C-alpha positions as CSV (number, residue, x, y, z in Angstrom):
1,M,44.7,-52.1,-21.7
2,D,44.1,-54.0,-24.9
3,S,47.7,-53.5,-26.0
4,K,49.0,-55.0,-22.7
5,Y,46.8,-58.1,-23.2
6,S,47.9,-58.4,-26.8
7,L,51.5,-58.1,-25.9
8,L,51.3,-60.6,-23.1
9,I,49.3,-63.1,-25.2
10,G,51.7,-62.6,-28.2
11,A,54.8,-63.1,-26.0
12,G,53.2,-66.2,-24.4
13,I,52.4,-67.7,-27.8
14,G,55.8,-66.9,-29.2
15,F,57.5,-68.5,-26.2
16,A,55.3,-71.5,-26.4
17,L,56.0,-72.0,-30.1
18,G,59.7,-71.6,-29.5
19,V,59.7,-74.2,-26.8
20,L,57.7,-76.6,-28.8
21,F,60.0,-76.4,-31.8
22,A,63.2,-76.3,-29.8
23,P,65.0,-79.7,-29.5
24,D,64.6,-80.7,-25.9
25,K,63.3,-83.6,-23.8
26,G,59.5,-83.9,-23.5
27,A,59.6,-83.5,-19.8
28,N,61.6,-80.3,-20.0
29,T,59.3,-79.0,-22.7
30,R,56.2,-79.7,-20.7
31,Q,57.8,-78.0,-17.6
32,K,58.7,-74.9,-19.6
33,L,55.2,-74.7,-21.1
34,K,53.7,-75.1,-17.6
35,K,55.9,-72.4,-16.2
36,T,55.0,-70.0,-19.1
37,I,51.3,-70.7,-18.7
38,D,51.5,-70.2,-15.0
39,E,53.3,-66.9,-15.4
40,G,50.8,-65.7,-18.1
41,T,47.9,-66.7,-15.9
42,E,49.3,-64.8,-12.9
43,G,49.8,-61.7,-15.1
44,L,46.3,-61.9,-16.5
45,Q,44.9,-62.4,-12.9
46,E,46.8,-59.3,-11.8
47,Q,45.4,-57.2,-14.7
48,M,41.9,-58.5,-14.1
49,R,42.1,-57.5,-10.4
50,G,43.2,-54.1,-11.5
51,L,40.4,-53.8,-14.0
52,V,37.8,-55.0,-11.5
53,G,39.1,-52.5,-9.0
54,D,38.9,-49.7,-11.6
55,L,35.4,-50.7,-12.5
56,V,34.3,-50.8,-8.8
57,K,35.7,-47.3,-8.3
58,E,34.0,-45.9,-11.4
59,F,30.7,-47.5,-10.3
60,L,30.9,-46.1,-6.8
61,Q,31.7,-42.7,-8.2
62,A,28.8,-42.8,-10.6
63,K,26.5,-44.0,-7.8
64,E,27.5,-41.1,-5.6
65,E,27.0,-38.6,-8.4
66,A,23.5,-40.1,-9.1
67,L,22.6,-39.8,-5.4
68,T,23.8,-36.2,-5.3
69,E,21.8,-35.4,-8.4
70,R,18.7,-37.1,-6.9
71,E,19.0,-34.9,-3.8
72,K,19.2,-31.8,-6.0
73,V,16.0,-32.9,-7.9
74,L,14.2,-33.7,-4.6
75,K,15.1,-30.3,-3.2
76,A,14.0,-28.5,-6.3
77,E,10.7,-30.4,-6.3
78,Q,10.1,-29.6,-2.7
79,A,10.7,-25.9,-3.3
80,L,8.3,-26.0,-6.2
81,N,5.7,-27.8,-4.2
82,S,6.1,-25.3,-1.4
83,K,5.7,-22.4,-3.8
84,K,2.5,-24.0,-5.3
85,I,1.1,-24.6,-1.8
86,D,1.8,-20.9,-0.9
87,E,0.1,-19.8,-4.1
88,L,-3.0,-22.0,-3.4
89,M,-3.2,-20.8,0.2
90,A,-3.1,-17.2,-1.0
91,Q,-5.8,-17.9,-3.6
92,L,-7.9,-19.6,-0.9
93,Q,-7.4,-16.6,1.4
94,I,-8.6,-14.3,-1.4
95,L,-11.7,-16.5,-1.9
96,Q,-12.5,-16.6,1.8
97,N,-12.2,-12.8,2.0
98,K,-14.6,-12.4,-0.9
99,K,-17.1,-14.6,0.8
100,A,-16.8,-12.7,4.1
């Protein structure tokens, strides 16, 4: 992506310098500069929209992966807790049988 921005910026600067140093009326020069700036701005806006879209997709994917991982951890924790409860219940039963 950086090379696209560099190319676009370099082309814009080169064109602007060419227009500035070319013999032409001031009004024509300003009009050409405005057109070049407008085109460059539109190009940058398009690239920024694409970049933001890509970032949103990556964020949503990372969020989904994090939620999936969270669910796995919760299930593992529940299974471990259930196993510990079963062990404690078994030990309690042994203790109660010894008292009886």
